[in-house]
N, C-alpha and C positions, 0 to 999 in steps of 0.2 A: 501494500499500499503506499510505503514511503517513496518508492521510487518513482509511481506515478505520478504523485503530488510534486515530486521533486524536476520531474519531466514537465509537467502542466505549469510550474511557477517559471523554469527556465525557458519553454517557449513562450509565456506570456511575455517575458519580459524582453526576448529577441524580437517577437513581433511588436512590441512599444518600441523599442529602440529604433527599428527600422522605419516604422512610421513616424516617427518622431525626426529622424535623418532625412527620412525622404519629403517630408512636407517642409522643414526649414531650409534644407539647404537645395531642394530640387523644385518641387512645385510652388511654394510661397515664393521663394527668388524670380523663379521664371514669370508669374503671374505681376509682380512689381517691376520687373523690368517690360512688363509689357506695356503698362503706363496706362493704359484704357480705365475710363470708370469701371465698366463690369470687372476686369481683371481686379481691380482694386477692392472693391465690394467682395469677391469673391476670396481675395488674399484675406480680407478683415474679418470675414465670416468663416472661414477656415482655420485660423488661427482663434478665433472665440473657441471654436469647437473642440482645437487642439488643447487651448487652456481648461475648458470644462471637463475633458477626458481625463487630462494631467489633475487637475483637483480632485476629483472623483476617486482614480485611483491612488491618492494620497490618503484621501477618508477612510476608502476600503479598507488600507494596509493598516492604517493606524486602529480602526475598528476592530479587525482581525489580532492585530497584535495586543490589544487590549477591551476583551468583549464586555467587562462588568464596568467600567468607566463611564458615567453619564446617565446610563440606564439603570441602574440596578440598585440597588441597596447594600 
């Protein structure tokens, strides 16, 4: 069971890292370099989505590490 959990955690971390690098250094920069209004709106929306995913992931990790904090007695 531990090997499956470790594999899933490492796979999730790898996917998050690839997605982050892909957005920040490839898609986001390409949209900013295009310079049209539509591309800038897409870049802003994509960055907002990336920030929400990152914040949600951080909250999930914190709640998983300390499950009794904040909600229990």
